[in-house]
Structure formats: structure tokens, C-alpha cells
All heavy atoms as a GROMACS GRO file, in nm:
protein
  553
    1MET      N    1   0.477  -1.420  -1.306
    1MET     CA    2   0.438  -1.287  -1.286
    1MET      C    3   0.489  -1.202  -1.399
    1MET      O    4   0.610  -1.225  -1.445
    1MET     CB    5   0.503  -1.228  -1.157
    1MET     CG    6   0.430  -1.253  -1.039
    1MET     SD    7   0.502  -1.150  -0.901
    1MET     CE    8   0.451  -1.248  -0.766
    2THR      N    9   0.420  -1.115  -1.446
    2THR     CA   10   0.456  -1.024  -1.549
    2THR      C   11   0.504  -0.893  -1.493
    2THR      O   12   0.459  -0.854  -1.386
    2THR     CB   13   0.345  -0.988  -1.650
    2THR    OG1   14   0.241  -0.920  -1.581
    2THR    CG2   15   0.290  -1.122  -1.712
    3LYS      N   16   0.596  -0.832  -1.553
    3LYS     CA   17   0.647  -0.707  -1.495
    3LYS      C   18   0.568  -0.586  -1.536
    3LYS      O   19   0.592  -0.475  -1.489
    3LYS     CB   20   0.792  -0.684  -1.552
    3LYS     CG   21   0.809  -0.674  -1.697
    3LYS     CD   22   0.952  -0.653  -1.732
    3LYS     CE   23   0.967  -0.637  -1.883
    3LYS     NZ   24   1.112  -0.625  -1.924
    4ASP      N   25   0.467  -0.594  -1.615
    4ASP     CA   26   0.385  -0.488  -1.662
    4ASP      C   27   0.276  -0.442  -1.566
    4ASP      O   28   0.224  -0.338  -1.567
    4ASP     CB   29   0.318  -0.516  -1.806
    4ASP     CG   30   0.421  -0.527  -1.909
    4ASP    OD1   31   0.530  -0.470  -1.892
    4ASP    OD2   32   0.395  -0.612  -2.002
    5ASN      N   33   0.238  -0.524  -1.473
    5ASN     CA   34   0.132  -0.504  -1.382
    5ASN      C   35   0.164  -0.514  -1.232
    5ASN      O   36   0.076  -0.548  -1.149
    5ASN     CB   37   0.015  -0.586  -1.413
    5ASN     CG   38   0.042  -0.732  -1.388
    5ASN    OD1   39   0.154  -0.764  -1.352
    5ASN    ND2   40  -0.052  -0.819  -1.420
    6ALA      N   41   0.292  -0.504  -1.195
    6ALA     CA   42   0.333  -0.518  -1.055
    6ALA      C   43   0.300  -0.633  -0.986
    6ALA      O   44   0.275  -0.644  -0.865
    6ALA     CB   45   0.283  -0.392  -0.980
    7GLY      N   46   0.293  -0.748  -1.060
    7GLY     CA   47   0.261  -0.870  -0.994
    7GLY      C   48   0.121  -0.905  -0.968
    7GLY      O   49   0.086  -1.024  -0.924
    8VAL      N   50   0.031  -0.811  -1.008
    8VAL     CA   51  -0.112  -0.837  -0.990
    8VAL      C   52  -0.160  -0.926  -1.104
    8VAL      O   53  -0.151  -0.896  -1.225
    8VAL     CB   54  -0.190  -0.711  -0.986
    8VAL    CG1   55  -0.337  -0.738  -0.971
    8VAL    CG2   56  -0.128  -0.629  -0.866
    9THR      N   57  -0.210  -1.042  -1.076
    9THR     CA   58  -0.255  -1.141  -1.189
    9THR      C   59  -0.402  -1.162  -1.183
    9THR      O   60  -0.457  -1.251  -1.251
    9THR     CB   61  -0.186  -1.272  -1.170
    9THR    OG1   62  -0.203  -1.324  -1.049
    9THR    CG2   63  -0.028  -1.249  -1.185
   10THR      N   64  -0.480  -1.100  -1.105
   10THR     CA   65  -0.622  -1.113  -1.094
   10THR      C   66  -0.695  -0.981  -1.078
   10THR      O   67  -0.634  -0.882  -1.027
   10THR     CB   68  -0.658  -1.205  -0.979
   10THR    OG1   69  -0.803  -1.222  -0.969
   10THR    CG2   70  -0.605  -1.154  -0.847
   11HIS      N   71  -0.829  -0.970  -1.105
   11HIS     CA   72  -0.906  -0.849  -1.086
   11HIS      C   73  -0.952  -0.851  -0.946
   11HIS      O   74  -0.999  -0.756  -0.898
   11HIS     CB   75  -1.022  -0.846  -1.186
   11HIS     CG   76  -1.126  -0.958  -1.156
   11HIS    ND1   77  -1.110  -1.077  -1.192
   11HIS    CD2   78  -1.245  -0.946  -1.093
   11HIS    CE1   79  -1.219  -1.156  -1.154
   11HIS    NE2   80  -1.302  -1.073  -1.094
   12ARG      N   81  -0.935  -0.961  -0.871
   12ARG     CA   82  -0.979  -0.962  -0.726
   12ARG      C   83  -0.854  -0.922  -0.640
   12ARG      O   84  -0.801  -1.000  -0.568
   12ARG     CB   85  -1.028  -1.100  -0.691
   12ARG     CG   86  -1.130  -1.146  -0.788
   12ARG     CD   87  -1.193  -1.280  -0.742
   12ARG     NE   88  -1.328  -1.238  -0.691
   12ARG     CZ   89  -1.393  -1.310  -0.616
   12ARG    NH1   90  -1.347  -1.428  -0.564
   12ARG    NH2   91  -1.510  -1.270  -0.568
   13ILE      N   92  -0.826  -0.794  -0.645
   13ILE     CA   93  -0.712  -0.740  -0.568
   13ILE      C   94  -0.749  -0.707  -0.433
   13ILE      O   95  -0.856  -0.647  -0.403
   13ILE     CB   96  -0.660  -0.611  -0.645
   13ILE    CG1   97  -0.619  -0.650  -0.786
   13ILE    CG2   98  -0.548  -0.545  -0.566
   13ILE    CD1   99  -0.573  -0.524  -0.870
   14LYS      N  100  -0.659  -0.735  -0.340
   14LYS     CA  101  -0.677  -0.694  -0.203
   14LYS      C  102  -0.607  -0.556  -0.196
   14LYS      O  103  -0.486  -0.547  -0.219
   14LYS     CB  104  -0.611  -0.786  -0.111
   14LYS     CG  105  -0.620  -0.751   0.035
   14LYS     CD  106  -0.575  -0.850   0.135
   14LYS     CE  107  -0.593  -0.799   0.279
   14LYS     NZ  108  -0.532  -0.887   0.375
   15TRP      N  109  -0.684  -0.453  -0.156
   15TRP     CA  110  -0.630  -0.314  -0.150
   15TRP      C  111  -0.585  -0.284  -0.010
   15TRP      O  112  -0.631  -0.335   0.088
   15TRP     CB  113  -0.746  -0.222  -0.187
   15TRP     CG  114  -0.785  -0.244  -0.330
   15TRP    CD1  115  -0.898  -0.308  -0.366
   15TRP    CD2  116  -0.720  -0.205  -0.445
   15TRP    NE1  117  -0.907  -0.314  -0.507
   15TRP    CE2  118  -0.794  -0.253  -0.556
   15TRP    CE3  119  -0.598  -0.141  -0.486
   15TRP    CZ2  120  -0.762  -0.232  -0.690
   15TRP    CZ3  121  -0.568  -0.121  -0.613
   15TRP    CH2  122  -0.646  -0.165  -0.717
   16CYS      N  123  -0.484  -0.199  -0.001
   16CYS     CA  124  -0.429  -0.150   0.119
   16CYS      C  125  -0.522  -0.034   0.170
   16CYS      O  126  -0.530   0.073   0.114
   16CYS     CB  127  -0.291  -0.088   0.111
   16CYS     SG  128  -0.220  -0.039   0.264
   17ASP      N  129  -0.615  -0.064   0.263
   17ASP     CA  130  -0.696   0.031   0.326
   17ASP      C  131  -0.726  -0.011   0.474
   17ASP      O  132  -0.675  -0.106   0.518
   17ASP     CB  133  -0.828   0.047   0.241
   17ASP     CG  134  -0.912  -0.077   0.223
   17ASP    OD1  135  -0.888  -0.174   0.319
   17ASP    OD2  136  -0.978  -0.096   0.128
   18LEU      N  137  -0.815   0.071   0.542
   18LEU     CA  138  -0.836   0.044   0.673
   18LEU      C  139  -0.919  -0.075   0.704
   18LEU      O  140  -0.940  -0.110   0.822
   18LEU     CB  141  -0.892   0.170   0.742
   18LEU     CG  142  -0.782   0.277   0.770
   18LEU    CD1  143  -0.857   0.411   0.808
   18LEU    CD2  144  -0.682   0.236   0.867
   19LYS      N  145  -0.973  -0.142   0.599
   19LYS     CA  146  -1.042  -0.262   0.624
   19LYS      C  147  -0.954  -0.387   0.651
   19LYS      O  148  -0.999  -0.485   0.695
   19LYS     CB  149  -1.132  -0.292   0.498
   19LYS     CG  150  -1.247  -0.192   0.475
   19LYS     CD  151  -1.308  -0.228   0.345
   19LYS     CE  152  -1.405  -0.118   0.300
   19LYS     NZ  153  -1.471  -0.143   0.174
   20CYS      N  154  -0.824  -0.362   0.608
   20CYS     CA  155  -0.725  -0.476   0.629
   20CYS      C  156  -0.696  -0.500   0.776
   20CYS      O  157  -0.682  -0.393   0.852
   20CYS     CB  158  -0.602  -0.440   0.555
   20CYS     SG  159  -0.478  -0.562   0.574
   21ASP      N  160  -0.681  -0.618   0.818
   21ASP     CA  161  -0.654  -0.651   0.959
   21ASP      C  162  -0.516  -0.604   1.001
   21ASP      O  163  -0.487  -0.583   1.113
   21ASP     CB  164  -0.663  -0.805   0.979
   21ASP     CG  165  -0.795  -0.857   0.974
   21ASP    OD1  166  -0.897  -0.775   0.998
   21ASP    OD2  167  -0.812  -0.980   0.938
   22HIS      N  168  -0.423  -0.588   0.904
   22HIS     CA  169  -0.288  -0.549   0.926
   22HIS      C  170  -0.270  -0.384   0.916
   22HIS      O  171  -0.152  -0.339   0.932
   22HIS     CB  172  -0.195  -0.616   0.824
   22HIS     CG  173  -0.210  -0.761   0.831
   22HIS    ND1  174  -0.179  -0.838   0.938
   22HIS    CD2  175  -0.254  -0.848   0.735
   22HIS    CE1  176  -0.196  -0.968   0.903
   22HIS    NE2  177  -0.247  -0.972   0.782
   23ALA      N  178  -0.369  -0.313   0.887
   23ALA     CA  179  -0.356  -0.176   0.864
   23ALA      C  180  -0.386  -0.093   0.991
   23ALA      O  181  -0.474  -0.127   1.073
   23ALA     CB  182  -0.456  -0.126   0.754
   24ASP      N  183  -0.318   0.008   1.003
   24ASP     CA  184  -0.339   0.106   1.113
   24ASP      C  185  -0.306   0.241   1.071
   24ASP      O  186  -0.250   0.258   0.962
   24ASP     CB  187  -0.245   0.068   1.236
   24ASP     CG  188  -0.287   0.131   1.369
   24ASP    OD1  189  -0.399   0.205   1.366
   24ASP    OD2  190  -0.224   0.111   1.467
   25PHE      N  191  -0.348   0.350   1.138
   25PHE     CA  192  -0.322   0.481   1.097
   25PHE      C  193  -0.165   0.506   1.093
   25PHE      O  194  -0.097   0.447   1.165
   25PHE     CB  195  -0.385   0.582   1.198
   25PHE     CG  196  -0.533   0.599   1.185
   25PHE    CD1  197  -0.617   0.530   1.272
   25PHE    CD2  198  -0.585   0.674   1.073
   25PHE    CE1  199  -0.756   0.546   1.260
   25PHE    CE2  200  -0.722   0.674   1.060
   25PHE     CZ  201  -0.807   0.613   1.148
   26ALA      N  202  -0.130   0.598   1.000
   26ALA     CA  203   0.016   0.616   0.985
   26ALA      C  204   0.066   0.677   1.119
   26ALA      O  205   0.000   0.742   1.196
   26ALA     CB  206   0.028   0.723   0.866
   27LYS      N  207   0.203   0.658   1.136
   27LYS     CA  208   0.265   0.710   1.260
   27LYS      C  209   0.269   0.858   1.243
   27LYS      O  210   0.321   0.921   1.145
   27LYS     CB  211   0.404   0.655   1.275
   27LYS     CG  212   0.400   0.501   1.276
   27LYS     CD  213   0.337   0.448   1.398
   27LYS     CE  214   0.342   0.302   1.399
   27LYS     NZ  215   0.264   0.238   1.511
   28LEU      N  216   0.224   0.929   1.344
   28LEU     CA  217   0.212   1.082   1.341
   28LEU      C  218   0.351   1.140   1.322
   28LEU      O  219   0.362   1.241   1.255
   28LEU     CB  220   0.149   1.131   1.468
   28LEU     CG  221   0.127   1.269   1.478
   28LEU    CD1  222   0.022   1.318   1.368
   28LEU    CD2  223   0.066   1.314   1.608
   29GLU      N  224   0.454   1.087   1.381
   29GLU     CA  225   0.587   1.154   1.374
   29GLU      C  226   0.648   1.135   1.235
   29GLU      O  227   0.747   1.207   1.201
   29GLU     CB  228   0.686   1.094   1.473
   29GLU     CG  229   0.714   0.943   1.459
   29GLU     CD  230   0.614   0.848   1.520
   29GLU    OE1  231   0.511   0.896   1.585
   29GLU    OE2  232   0.637   0.733   1.516
   30ALA      N  233   0.593   1.047   1.151
   30ALA     CA  234   0.641   1.028   1.013
   30ALA      C  235   0.568   1.120   0.910
   30ALA      O  236   0.622   1.126   0.798
   30ALA     CB  237   0.628   0.880   0.974
   31MET      N  238   0.477   1.184   0.946
   31MET     CA  239   0.396   1.270   0.850
   31MET      C  240   0.452   1.412   0.838
   31MET      O  241   0.507   1.456   0.940
   31MET     CB  242   0.244   1.261   0.881
   31MET     CG  243   0.184   1.127   0.879
   31MET     SD  244   0.171   1.061   0.721
   31MET     CE  245   0.307   0.952   0.715
   32ASP      N  246   0.433   1.474   0.735
   32ASP     CA  247   0.478   1.613   0.712
   32ASP      C  248   0.369   1.725   0.741
   32ASP      O  249   0.387   1.839   0.705
   32ASP     CB  250   0.521   1.622   0.569
   32ASP     CG  251   0.417   1.613   0.468
   32ASP    OD1  252   0.297   1.584   0.513
   32ASP    OD2  253   0.438   1.629   0.348
   33GLY      N  254   0.265   1.683   0.805
   33GLY     CA  255   0.153   1.784   0.831
   33GLY      C  256   0.044   1.770   0.745
   33GLY      O  257  -0.074   1.813   0.775
   34SER      N  258   0.048   1.682   0.636
   34SER     CA  259  -0.069   1.657   0.556
   34SER      C  260  -0.168   1.565   0.636
   34SER      O  261  -0.128   1.500   0.733
   34SER     CB  262  -0.022   1.582   0.431
   34SER     OG  263   0.065   1.655   0.362
   35CYS      N  264  -0.280   1.561   0.595
   35CYS     CA  265  -0.379   1.474   0.661
   35CYS      C  266  -0.331   1.339   0.657
   35CYS      O  267  -0.320   1.276   0.543
   35CYS     CB  268  -0.518   1.488   0.604
   35CYS     SG  269  -0.640   1.384   0.682
   36ARG      N  270  -0.295   1.271   0.765
   36ARG     CA  271  -0.230   1.136   0.756
   36ARG      C  272  -0.319   1.027   0.710
   36ARG      O  273  -0.269   0.924   0.670
   36ARG     CB  274  -0.170   1.109   0.891
   36ARG     CG  275  -0.269   1.093   1.009
   36ARG     CD  276  -0.202   1.079   1.141
   36ARG     NE  277  -0.298   1.071   1.251
   36ARG     CZ  278  -0.293   0.982   1.339
   36ARG    NH1  279  -0.186   0.896   1.347
   36ARG    NH2  280  -0.376   0.992   1.440
   37THR      N  281  -0.454   1.040   0.712
   37THR     CA  282  -0.535   0.935   0.660
   37THR      C  283  -0.543   0.936   0.507
   37THR      O  284  -0.595   0.831   0.448
   37THR     CB  285  -0.686   0.962   0.712
   37THR    OG1  286  -0.734   1.076   0.664
   37THR    CG2  287  -0.687   0.954   0.862
   38PHE      N  288  -0.488   1.026   0.439
   38PHE     CA  289  -0.488   1.033   0.291
   38PHE      C  290  -0.365   1.002   0.229
   38PHE      O  291  -0.354   0.984   0.106
   38PHE     CB  292  -0.543   1.165   0.240
   38PHE     CG  293  -0.686   1.196   0.278
   38PHE    CD1  294  -0.713   1.295   0.371
   38PHE    CD2  295  -0.782   1.126   0.224
   38PHE    CE1  296  -0.847   1.315   0.396
   38PHE    CE2  297  -0.917   1.156   0.255
   38PHE     CZ  298  -0.952   1.255   0.346
   39GLN      N  299  -0.254   0.989   0.309
   39GLN     CA  300  -0.119   0.970   0.256
   39GLN      C  301  -0.073   0.817   0.252
   39GLN      O  302  -0.038   0.764   0.154
   39GLN     CB  303  -0.022   1.049   0.327
   39GLN     CG  304  -0.046   1.198   0.332
   39GLN     CD  305  -0.055   1.254   0.190
   39GLN    OE1  306   0.029   1.215   0.105
   39GLN    NE2  307  -0.150   1.339   0.158
   40SER      N  308  -0.071   0.771   0.372
   40SER     CA  309  -0.021   0.627   0.386
   40SER      C  310  -0.088   0.564   0.506
   40SER      O  311  -0.143   0.631   0.592
   40SER     CB  312   0.131   0.636   0.399
   40SER     OG  313   0.168   0.691   0.526
   41LEU      N  314  -0.056   0.438   0.525
   41LEU     CA  315  -0.108   0.354   0.638
   41LEU      C  316   0.010   0.280   0.694
   41LEU      O  317   0.102   0.250   0.626
   41LEU     CB  318  -0.219   0.254   0.599
   41LEU     CG  319  -0.348   0.311   0.547
   41LEU    CD1  320  -0.436   0.195   0.492
   41LEU    CD2  321  -0.416   0.386   0.652
   42TRP      N  322   0.006   0.250   0.821
   42TRP     CA  323   0.103   0.166   0.886
   42TRP      C  324   0.064   0.021   0.868
   42TRP      O  325  -0.041  -0.019   0.899
   42TRP     CB  326   0.117   0.198   1.032
   42TRP     CG  327   0.222   0.120   1.105
   42TRP    CD1  328   0.210   0.017   1.186
   42TRP    CD2  329   0.372   0.138   1.095
   42TRP    NE1  330   0.320  -0.036   1.229
   42TRP    CE2  331   0.419   0.039   1.168
   42TRP    CE3  332   0.440   0.223   1.024
   42TRP    CZ2  333   0.562   0.026   1.188
   42TRP    CZ3  334   0.586   0.217   1.042
   42TRP    CH2  335   0.645   0.118   1.120
   43CYS      N  336   0.155  -0.061   0.806
   43CYS     CA  337   0.123  -0.203   0.792
   43CYS      C  338   0.192  -0.272   0.913
   43CYS      O  339   0.311  -0.268   0.929
   43CYS     CB  340   0.186  -0.248   0.663
   43CYS     SG  341   0.155  -0.430   0.634
   44ILE      N  342   0.101  -0.326   0.992
   44ILE     CA  343   0.147  -0.393   1.117
   44ILE      C  344   0.233  -0.515   1.071
   44ILE      O  345   0.337  -0.553   1.134
   44ILE     CB  346   0.032  -0.437   1.202
   44ILE    CG1  347  -0.046  -0.314   1.248
   44ILE    CG2  348   0.073  -0.523   1.320
   44ILE    CD1  349  -0.176  -0.337   1.308
   45LYS      N  350   0.199  -0.586   0.967
   45LYS     CA  351   0.266  -0.714   0.925
   45LYS      C  352   0.404  -0.685   0.876
   45LYS      O  353   0.505  -0.739   0.898
   45LYS     CB  354   0.181  -0.787   0.821
   45LYS     CG  355   0.237  -0.919   0.795
   45LYS     CD  356   0.143  -1.011   0.728
   45LYS     CE  357   0.197  -1.142   0.723
   45LYS     NZ  358   0.095  -1.247   0.680
   46LEU      N  359   0.411  -0.575   0.785
   46LEU     CA  360   0.538  -0.533   0.731
   46LEU      C  361   0.621  -0.440   0.814
   46LEU      O  362   0.741  -0.418   0.789
   46LEU     CB  363   0.519  -0.468   0.590
   46LEU     CG  364   0.460  -0.555   0.484
   46LEU    CD1  365   0.437  -0.471   0.364
   46LEU    CD2  366   0.555  -0.671   0.450
   47LYS      N  367   0.560  -0.385   0.916
   47LYS     CA  368   0.622  -0.285   1.010
   47LYS      C  369   0.678  -0.172   0.935
   47LYS      O  370   0.794  -0.133   0.960
   47LYS     CB  371   0.730  -0.360   1.090
   47LYS     CG  372   0.668  -0.463   1.185
   47LYS     CD  373   0.771  -0.534   1.272
   47LYS     CE  374   0.709  -0.633   1.360
   47LYS     NZ  375   0.780  -0.753   1.372
   48LYS      N  376   0.601  -0.110   0.846
   48LYS     CA  377   0.645   0.004   0.775
   48LYS      C  378   0.520   0.081   0.720
   48LYS      O  379   0.407   0.028   0.714
   48LYS     CB  380   0.739  -0.024   0.661
   48LYS     CG  381   0.677  -0.111   0.560
   48LYS     CD  382   0.774  -0.123   0.438
   48LYS     CE  383   0.708  -0.171   0.314
   48LYS     NZ  384   0.788  -0.160   0.201
   49HIS      N  385   0.548   0.201   0.671
   49HIS     CA  386   0.430   0.281   0.599
   49HIS      C  387   0.419   0.218   0.457
   49HIS      O  388   0.522   0.189   0.403
   49HIS     CB  389   0.469   0.426   0.600
   49HIS     CG  390   0.451   0.495   0.730
   49HIS    ND1  391   0.548   0.521   0.810
   49HIS    CD2  392   0.331   0.530   0.786
   49HIS    CE1  393   0.500   0.584   0.925
   49HIS    NE2  394   0.371   0.588   0.909
   50VAL      N  395   0.299   0.213   0.416
   50VAL     CA  396   0.265   0.168   0.282
   50VAL      C  397   0.168   0.271   0.221
   50VAL      O  398   0.103   0.342   0.299
   50VAL     CB  399   0.209   0.019   0.288
   50VAL    CG1  400   0.306  -0.078   0.323
   50VAL    CG2  401   0.080   0.018   0.370
   51THR      N  402   0.168   0.271   0.090
   51THR     CA  403   0.080   0.366   0.018
   51THR      C  404  -0.068   0.322   0.026
   51THR      O  405  -0.106   0.203  -0.006
   51THR     CB  406   0.114   0.369  -0.131
   51THR    OG1  407   0.259   0.395  -0.135
   51THR    CG2  408   0.037   0.469  -0.211
   52LYS      N  409  -0.152   0.411   0.086
   52LYS     CA  410  -0.287   0.375   0.096
   52LYS      C  411  -0.360   0.358  -0.039
   52LYS      O  412  -0.323   0.426  -0.134
   52LYS     CB  413  -0.352   0.488   0.178
   52LYS     CG  414  -0.504   0.469   0.206
   52LYS     CD  415  -0.565   0.591   0.278
   52LYS     CE  416  -0.708   0.566   0.301
   52LYS     NZ  417  -0.772   0.682   0.362
   53ASN      N  418  -0.457   0.271  -0.043
   53ASN     CA  419  -0.534   0.248  -0.166
   53ASN      C  420  -0.455   0.186  -0.276
   53ASN      O  421  -0.500   0.201  -0.396
   53ASN     CB  422  -0.613   0.368  -0.208
   53ASN     CG  423  -0.709   0.411  -0.107
   53ASN    OD1  424  -0.772   0.335  -0.034
   53ASN    ND2  425  -0.728   0.548  -0.093
   54SER      N  426  -0.342   0.125  -0.243
   54SER     CA  427  -0.270   0.055  -0.353
   54SER      C  428  -0.287  -0.102  -0.331
   54SER      O  429  -0.334  -0.135  -0.228
   54SER     CB  430  -0.128   0.096  -0.342
   54SER     OG  431  -0.069   0.053  -0.225
   55PRO      N  432  -0.245  -0.181  -0.439
   55PRO     CA  433  -0.247  -0.323  -0.404
   55PRO      C  434  -0.166  -0.357  -0.280
   55PRO      O  435  -0.066  -0.295  -0.251
   55PRO     CB  436  -0.186  -0.384  -0.530
   55PRO     CG  437  -0.209  -0.283  -0.636
   55PRO     CD  438  -0.202  -0.153  -0.566
   56CYS      N  439  -0.213  -0.455  -0.206
   56CYS     CA  440  -0.148  -0.500  -0.078
   56CYS      C  441  -0.001  -0.539  -0.109
   56CYS      O  442   0.027  -0.633  -0.181
   56CYS     CB  443  -0.231  -0.615  -0.020
   56CYS     SG  444  -0.159  -0.688   0.124
   57GLU      N  445   0.091  -0.480  -0.033
   57GLU     CA  446   0.231  -0.503  -0.052
   57GLU      C  447   0.264  -0.641   0.009
   57GLU      O  448   0.356  -0.710  -0.032
   57GLU     CB  449   0.316  -0.402   0.021
   57GLU     CG  450   0.332  -0.278  -0.060
   57GLU     CD  451   0.444  -0.179  -0.006
   57GLU    OE1  452   0.543  -0.233   0.055
   57GLU    OE2  453   0.428  -0.061  -0.019
   58VAL      N  454   0.192  -0.690   0.107
   58VAL     CA  455   0.216  -0.822   0.168
   58VAL      C  456   0.193  -0.928   0.050
   58VAL      O  457   0.267  -1.021   0.044
   58VAL     CB  458   0.113  -0.849   0.288
   58VAL    CG1  459   0.130  -0.991   0.345
   58VAL    CG2  460   0.151  -0.749   0.395
   59LEU      N  461   0.086  -0.911  -0.018
   59LEU     CA  462   0.053  -1.015  -0.119
   59LEU      C  463   0.128  -0.991  -0.257
   59LEU      O  464   0.162  -1.087  -0.320
   59LEU     CB  465  -0.095  -1.012  -0.150
   59LEU     CG  466  -0.187  -1.055  -0.036
   59LEU    CD1  467  -0.326  -1.045  -0.078
   59LEU    CD2  468  -0.154  -1.196   0.008
   60PHE      N  469   0.147  -0.860  -0.297
   60PHE     CA  470   0.194  -0.839  -0.436
   60PHE      C  471   0.330  -0.772  -0.436
   60PHE      O  472   0.384  -0.755  -0.540
   60PHE     CB  473   0.094  -0.731  -0.493
   60PHE     CG  474  -0.041  -0.797  -0.515
   60PHE    CD1  475  -0.147  -0.744  -0.441
   60PHE    CD2  476  -0.064  -0.899  -0.595
   60PHE    CE1  477  -0.274  -0.793  -0.452
   60PHE    CE2  478  -0.191  -0.959  -0.608
   60PHE     CZ  479  -0.296  -0.905  -0.539
   61GLY      N  480   0.395  -0.742  -0.327
   61GLY     CA  481   0.522  -0.680  -0.310
   61GLY      C  482   0.518  -0.532  -0.328
   61GLY      O  483   0.412  -0.473  -0.346
   62LYS      N  484   0.635  -0.470  -0.325
   62LYS     CA  485   0.645  -0.324  -0.324
   62LYS      C  486   0.626  -0.262  -0.464
   62LYS      O  487   0.597  -0.148  -0.471
   62LYS     CB  488   0.777  -0.283  -0.264
   62LYS     CG  489   0.794  -0.135  -0.241
   62LYS     CD  490   0.916  -0.099  -0.171
   62LYS     CE  491   0.927   0.044  -0.144
   62LYS     NZ  492   1.039   0.090  -0.070
   63ARG      N  493   0.655  -0.338  -0.566
   63ARG     CA  494   0.655  -0.281  -0.705
   63ARG      C  495   0.522  -0.219  -0.733
   63ARG      O  496   0.413  -0.273  -0.694
   63ARG     CB  497   0.689  -0.392  -0.803
   63ARG     CG  498   0.829  -0.431  -0.802
   63ARG     CD  499   0.856  -0.529  -0.901
   63ARG     NE  500   0.813  -0.483  -1.031
   63ARG     CZ  501   0.747  -0.566  -1.110
   63ARG    NH1  502   0.693  -0.676  -1.072
   63ARG    NH2  503   0.703  -0.518  -1.230
   64ARG      N  504   0.525  -0.110  -0.810
   64ARG     CA  505   0.401  -0.046  -0.848
   64ARG      C  506   0.398  -0.028  -0.993
   64ARG      O  507   0.508  -0.007  -1.055
   64ARG     CB  508   0.387   0.091  -0.778
   64ARG     CG  509   0.370   0.076  -0.630
   64ARG     CD  510   0.214   0.027  -0.599
   64ARG     NE  511   0.207  -0.006  -0.462
   64ARG     CZ  512   0.218  -0.121  -0.411
   64ARG    NH1  513   0.236  -0.222  -0.482
   64ARG    NH2  514   0.201  -0.145  -0.273
   65PRO      N  515   0.284  -0.027  -1.072
   65PRO     CA  516   0.294  -0.004  -1.210
   65PRO      C  517   0.344   0.136  -1.234
   65PRO      O  518   0.318   0.228  -1.162
   65PRO     CB  519   0.140  -0.015  -1.246
   65PRO     CG  520   0.070  -0.080  -1.136
   65PRO     CD  521   0.158  -0.062  -1.009
   66THR      N  522   0.406   0.158  -1.349
   66THR     CA  523   0.458   0.283  -1.386
   66THR      C  524   0.394   0.327  -1.512
   66THR      O  525   0.342   0.251  -1.595
   66THR     CB  526   0.610   0.282  -1.399
   66THR    OG1  527   0.641   0.194  -1.506
   66THR    CG2  528   0.682   0.245  -1.277
   67THR      N  529   0.403   0.452  -1.548
   67THR     CA  530   0.344   0.505  -1.664
   67THR      C  531   0.435   0.480  -1.785
   67THR      O  532   0.388   0.482  -1.903
   67THR     CB  533   0.327   0.665  -1.656
   67THR    OG1  534   0.457   0.724  -1.634
   67THR    CG2  535   0.235   0.696  -1.551
   68GLY      N  536   0.563   0.452  -1.764
   68GLY     CA  537   0.651   0.429  -1.874
   68GLY      C  538   0.707   0.561  -1.937
   68GLY      O  539   0.772   0.550  -2.041
   69TRP      N  540   0.678   0.671  -1.877
   69TRP     CA  541   0.729   0.788  -1.940
   69TRP      C  542   0.873   0.819  -1.900
   69TRP      O  543   0.934   0.782  -1.816
   69TRP     CB  544   0.654   0.916  -1.875
   69TRP     CG  545   0.511   0.909  -1.922
   69TRP    CD1  546   0.454   0.843  -2.020
   69TRP    CD2  547   0.407   0.982  -1.862
   69TRP    NE1  548   0.315   0.865  -2.028
   69TRP    CE2  549   0.290   0.952  -1.931
   69TRP    CE3  550   0.396   1.069  -1.752
   69TRP    CZ2  551   0.164   1.003  -1.901
   69TRP    CZ3  552   0.271   1.127  -1.722
   69TRP    CH2  553   0.150   1.084  -1.798
   0.00000   0.00000   0.00000
């Protein structure tokens, strides 16, 4: 794994979205009033909130690419 791309080594990325079998709507009590469908999803497999539309944390881990600023 390279550290520059958060462990993603292919263009065939599995994204965290509601199409995933492990995804569910975010827990209402954890949201700050923003529309909960646009902020995060509940990952049933990891038992925690994950960033929606990001690479799957189950497959790629929690690390995310950074801008380097």
C-alpha cells in the first residue's frame, strides 16, 4: 500500500453509499440538525458512522487522502 492514496490501489473502488449491504441511515441522535442523508452513514459492519461517498472503510481502512497543505 502507498501512503499517498489512502490504501486505494485500483480504480474499481467500492464507495460508501446506500447501495452497500452494510450501510444504513445515520443515527438521528448523532446528527447536529443537518440533513442526515448528506453527512454520514451508519456502517453496520463497523458499528460506527462513516463518511458518505468515500472509499469503503471496511476494505480500505479509515485513512483518507489529504491535500498536503
